[in-house]
N, C-alpha and C positions, 0 to 999 in steps of 0.2 A: 170482768176479765180482771185476773191477779197479775200485778207486775211483779217479777222476781228482782231482787235486789242486785243478785249475782251478775244477770244479764244487762242491767242498768249499768254497773260499776265495768263491766267489759266493754261497752261501747264508749264509755268515756274515755277509757283508757286507751283505745284505738284512735279516737280522735285526737287525743293529746300527744299522741306518737307521731300523727301525720302532720302535725302542726311545724315538726322540727325543718329548720332549713339547713341544706347543704351549704357550707361556706366554701366560696370559689375563691381559691388563694392563687393569684398569679402575679409574677413581676413585670411591672409596666414600665415604659419610659415614655419620654415625649420628644415629637419630632420639633428640632431646632432649625433645621434648613433642609430643604429638599430641592432637588434640580438635574438634569442629565442622567436620571436613573441612579443617583447618588443620594442617600439621605444621612444626616448627623444626627444623632439620639442622645438625649440626657437621660440618665436615671437608671441604665442597666447595667448595675454595678457587677454582676455575677455571672453575666452572659460570656460564652465561650467563643472561640474563634471558629470560623466555618458553620457556627449554629444557625439555625433556621429561626427567622423571627416572622411575626404576622403584623400586617397592617389591616386592622378591621375597616372595612369601608360599609358605609350605611346602605343596605339594599343590595349589596353585591356580595360576591365571595372574597376572602380576605386575600390580599396581595402579599405575596412572600418576598422574603428578603434575606440576603447573607451577610452576616458579620465579617469584616474583613479586619479593619483597625479598630485596634484595643487601645485607647487612650486615657488619659489621668481622669479628663473631666467628660470625655463623650466618648460615642463608638461610631465607627465609620460603617454604613450598611449599604451593600448593593441590591438595588431592587430587581427583582427577578420578574420582570415584566413591565408594563407601562406606569409611570408615575404622575399621570395626569389627576387621579382620584385621590391622590395623598398630598394633604396641606400640612404648613407648620401648625403646630399645636396639638397635630393627632396623636393617638395614643399607639405604642408599639408594644407588642406581647410577645413573651419569650416562649418557645416551643419547649425547650429544654433537648431537642434533638440536633445532631448534627447532620448536614444535609446529605441524603441518601437518596438512591433509586430504586425502583423494583427490577428484580432480577428474576432468571429462571426461563424454562423452556417456552413460557407463554409469550416470550418476546420474540420468538423465531418466527421471521416472515413479515415482521413489523416495522412500521417507521414511527420512531418516537422523537420528543424534543429532549432537551439536555436534563429535564427533570422525570424523564420516563412516562410521560405523557403522551399517549396515542395521537396522532396528527395526520393518519391514513384514512380515517373515516370507516375503519373495520370494528368499531366498537372499542368496549373497556378492555383493559387488559388484565385477566385474572390471575394476579401474583400475590401470594402472602408473604414473600420474602424480601426483604430490602437490604442494601449493602451501603456503608459510607462512601461517597465517590472519592475521599482521599484515603490512603494506606501506605503505610510504611512499608517499602519493597522488602520482599523476603531475602533473608541473610544468604551468605554463599554456602553455607553448610548443606542447606536444602537444594541446591542447585547441582547441576552436572554439565559437562560441557555440550555445547550444541553438535550434535552429531547425526541428527536424522533430517534429512533433505524436504524441504517443502517445495514442491514443485510449481513453478508460476506458469509453465506452459509455454514460455517464450525463450526461443532457441538461444538469443544473444544473453540473456539473464540467466538462464540455467547453466550454460556451457561456462560463461566467464566471471560472472557475479553471482554463484549461487547462494539462495538464501536457505537457512536451517530452521527447524521449529524452536523457538525460543529466542531467536536473533532479532536485532534491530538494524534493519536494512534501510538508509535513508535513500529517497527520490529526490533529486535536485535539478534544477533547471529552471531558463526563464520561462516567462508566460507563452502559453500554447505550443510547447513542444512536445507533448504526450505524456505528461507525469502521471496524470490520473489514468490515462488508458492503460499504463502498466499495470497499475494497482487494481484495476477493475478487471482487466484479464486475469491476474492472478485469482481474484476471488471467483470468476467464473470458473476456472480451472480446478476449483476446490469441489465442484457440486457433485463429484462422484468420490468423493474421499470423505474421511469421518473429521475433517477440519469445520470448525463453525466460524463463519466469518462476520465481522462487525465492520461497516462504512461509517467513518464519522466526516460530515460534512459541516465545516466551519467557514462562516461568511461568504458562502457561495449564493448564487441566484437561485430561487425556488424552483425555476423552469429547468436549471440545471441539475438539481437534486432529482426533479420529477423524471427527467430522462435518464438518468441513472438507475433508478428505481425500475423504470420501465425495460431498461436493458437487461437488468438481473432477471425479471420476470420473463422476459424472451428466451433468454439462454438457460432457463430452468435452475437459477442459483439462489433465487429469492426465499425458497423455503428453508434455507439453512444460513440465511444472512440475516441480520439486523441494522438497519440505517438509523443512526442518530444524527437529527438534523438540527443545526443552530446557524440559519440562513444570515444572508447580510441585513435583513430587515428586522431581525430580533437585536435585542440588548446585547451591549458588550459583555454584560454578567452571564449571559445564556451562552454565548461563545466561549467564555472563558472557562466555563466548568464543563462544556462539551466531552472533551476528550477525556476528562476524569470519570465522567459518569459513563462512558463507553467502556474504559478499562475495567471499573468495577462490576459491568455486567459480564465483560469476559472473564473476570476472575472466578465468578460464580462457576463457569463451565469448567476452569481451571482446577479449581478446588476438588470437583468431580473426578478428576484424572483425563479430562478430555482435552483436545488440541484446539486452539484458538488462533485465529488471525484477525489483527485490529489495523485498519489503514486510518492515518490522520491526514485529513486532506483539508486545509494544510496548516502546519504550524506557524507559518510566518503571519497568516492572518489572526491566529490564536495569540501570538505575540503580541499584535497591534491592538487587539480588544484589552489585552491585560495592560499595556501601556496607557490606554484612553482611560480605564478604570482607575489606574494608580495615579495618574495627573490630577483626576477629579476628587480622588480622597487626599491630595496634597502631599503625596509621597514625594521624598526628592529625586530628581532625575538624574540620571547618568549619561553614558553614551548613547548618541542618536535619541535621547530624551526616556530611553527605557529605565526602569527603576533598577535597583541594584542587585535584587533578586532574581533578574531575567533568566539567568544561568539554570537557578534551582527550580525555575517554573518548569523547564523541559525534561531535567535530569530526573526528577520527582517521579515524572511521569513515564518516562522510558526505561527507567530502573526496574518497573514493575514486569518487564517481559522478562521470562524466566522459562527455563526448562527444568522441572523439576525431577529430581532422583527419583528412581523405582520405589524407595521406600516412603515418599511422599506422595505417592499417586502416579508420579510418571507424565503427567500432563505438561502443556506448555503452552505459552501466549507468544506470538510473535509479532512484532510491532513494524509496521511499514510508514513511517512519518514522511511526508512531503514537504518540501521546503522552494519557496519561489524567490528566485534571484532577479536582479535588475541588471540587465546587459552583461551578464554572465559573470559578474563578481561574485564568485564564490568566498571571497576574504571579508565581506560584509560582516556586521555583529553577529545576527542570528544565524546566519548559514555555518559561520566557524563554529558557534557553538554547539549546533545541531550535530555537524560532523564529528567534534570532539566525543560526543557523547554515543554516538552510534557505533554499530560494528561494521562500518563500510557505507559506500554510497554509489548511487548509480546517476552518474551525471549524463544530462540529455543538452546536446548542443543544438544551438539553433543553426548554425551552418548545414550541420549534417541533415537536419528536418527538412529544409528547403531544398536541399540535393535530393530529397526523395529516399534517404535512408531513414526507414520507420522500424522499429523503435530508433531514436536518434542518439545511440548510446555511445559517448566517447569512451572507448576502451582504455584509453591512456590515463585518465583521471579516475574512471571508475574501478571500485574495488571492492571486494568482500574480504574481511579480515578473519572470518571463518575459513575460508578457503575450501579446499578439498574435503575437509570433515562433513560438509552439507551437499556432499555429490553422491550419486549412485558410482559403482565401479565403472560400468561400461562409458558412462559420461566423462569420469575422470581419465579413462585410456585413452579419448580421442579429443579431447579439451585441452590436453596438457601444453602442447605448443601452439594452441589457436591464438592466444593473446600476442605470443612473439611473431608468430607469421604475420598477423595485421599490423603491429608496429612497423616490422620491415617493410611490408607494402606500402604503409602511408609515407615513410621516408623516402623510399625508389620512386613513387609517384610524385612526389613534390620535387625531387630531381629531375623527372623525366620532362617535367613541364619546361625546362630550359630547352628543350629540342634538340639536344645531343644524341648522337648515334648512340644506341645500346645494343649490348652483346645479346646472343641468343638466350643465354641463361637467364639474363635480366629481365628480358621480355616475357620470357615463361613465366617468373615469379610474379610479375605484374599483371600477366592474363590469369594466373590463378587467384590472385589477390582481389582482381575485379569480379571474379566469381564465388567467391568465399564472402565477400560483402553481398552480393546478390541475395545468396542463400540463405544469409542471416536476416534478410528482411522478412517481414512478416504482418499481414493484416490484421486490423483489430478485430476481437472478439472471436479469433479463432485459435484459441489455445491449443498446442499440441502436445501430444503424449510424449513421453520421454524415449521410446523405442523409435518412433519417427524421427525425432530429433536428431537420435544419433545417426540414424541412416542418413539423414540430408547433409549433417557436418561430415560424415565420413565421404559422401561422394565429392564434397569439395576439397578435403584435407589430402585424400588419396589420388586425386587427379581424375576421377571418373568425368568430371564435368570440364575437362580441357578441351576438348573437342564440340564442345555444346556452345552456341552462339550466347552472348551475354543476356540479350533480350528473351531468350528462350528458357533462361534458368528456372524461373520460377514456374513455368509452363512443366518444365521437365520435373521438378519437385512434386508439383500437384500429380503428375500422371504415374510417378513411379510409386508414389504413396497408394494410389489406387490398385496398382497393377500386384503390389506386394499383399495387399489387403485381400484382394480375389485369388491371386495365383500361388501365394506363399504365406497362407495363414498360419502353417507351422513355424516357421521362421520367427514372425512377430511374438508367438504364444511363447517359443524357446528364449528368446530375449528378455520377455517379461518375467517368466520364471527364474531363470538364473541371475538376471541383473548383473551380466557381466558379457565381454565379447571375447569368447574363447577362440580358438583357431578354426574350429569346425565351424562356428557362427560366421566368422569373417570370409570362409570359402564360399558357404552358402549365400553371402550377399553379394561377394564377387560374381558368382554365376547368374544370381536374378538380375544384378545391374546389367551385365554384360547382356544377359538375354534380352532385357527391357531396350536396351539401346539399339538393338537391330531392328527395332520396330519404330524407334522414336524419329520423328521428321527433322529433328534441329540439329542432329548430328552430322559431321563432314561426310559420312557415307553416303547421305541421302542429298541429292540434287534438289533444286527448287528454292522457293523464297525463305529466306532466314537461314540458308546453310553455312555454317562456320567455317572458315578457311583452315587447312589441314595444318596441324601441328608442326612447328619447326623439326622437331626430332625424327617425324616420320618421313621427312624429304630424304630419298636416298641417291648417292651420286651415281652418274651412269656408270655402265660396267668399262666402256672404252673411254679413257681420259679425253681424247680427242673428240668423242661424241658429244655434240652439243655445243662446242668450242666456237667462237667468232673468229674468223680469219682476218688478218689483217686489212685486206681490202674493203671486205664487208664492214669493218669498223671504221674504215676512212669514209666510204660512203654514208653510211649511218650518220657520222658526224656532219658531212657536209649537209 
């Protein structure tokens, strides 16, 4: 067998080429101190703020960290996970990437953590897009005024503190006053709209988050909802980045021209997590031990809520932050910061909640700075005087507690106020379409409920909605298509309500249990002035 020199030289050349080693270039540092999910690292001279770094752990996946403090001799890193396997002297490796999360349609209907990793047991999220969690808010040139309503399905909110697409409306109140309930109902109400919802749970119990997810699934809202969870058992670092991650996920849909609603539940726990991290990183404390940039913490997040102009796609990102206060003190540090940043607040009062007024919204303190621009025409037509009427009722009710005699006009105003309060009550998880909201409020403001017993008002509302749905479907469709209350529609509503009241057992026309007393203005004096009068002798006998 003859060996050819060309073949031998080719084989040798291939072997020489395969012997070359790829040089692994990486900037590494050394852990100087670690504890409480915070590490101080020496040697990372070119690292960037908010950059992801890796802590290689033998036999396990590397633990991730985020750079926060850039100092002259070292850098402060918060560990995004457990620090049990990290020791002093361990290496830290730069990734060169700013912390980001996966985004896109693949996240719809999923429950993820602050880094976009699935925690619902439904498998891996197939997404090839990532977005940095931090972003400079778009400038004013790209924005337009908030002018499109975002219906929450809650009568008292849509009537008196309307929320528009692109707005930032704060929900504030004591613990267990129904703050999350309003936000969850608002998300459920978007199930038949084009709004994508993101619910951020910060510092809550895992059982609470699981219950919220189950509620969304039961009411058919989970398909268009993303839940970002950073529970109380997670490190403060994951609680800190959770709202920014959720906002980045929402901004992907925003840039596609879609509408997004993000609920931050709640930002007071978010501020507490940031305070914990800052103190561990030895940042100088300020008022209530919060660091000096605590205002910037929430302002840079909430400023990312926007309504784009049509030239920029016309999308919107609406923010509903939630803040918990202690004993109704809205003048505390974090609540006042949040109030100054947002476009209005819904204040829930403990006393109202315990009186059975649900939602327990205090209409005096609650306000929407967008106002009627975020309302439909027909709601604006009937809700204009509602706030004033309720304020007058509360003043009269406080005055009437002294037990002094009241004239007929005052009694009538008090009776109507009671029924208005009753009609504005609403059960949880039953958001109402705008047409039925308008009819309910119209019944209260136009006096249709004046002869209905207070305890039968809620029954009246349920039954008249069913009656209109079955007997007057054309009226509801007409209201939906026109979007305003014309004289013709008002006449139809008047006929329909009077028609229904003929059959309703709670009116004064029907005897039996629950019948309300007749109205004062319906009482007619006798034709003969002496008829029905008491004689002097009868009066003396009655006195004796």
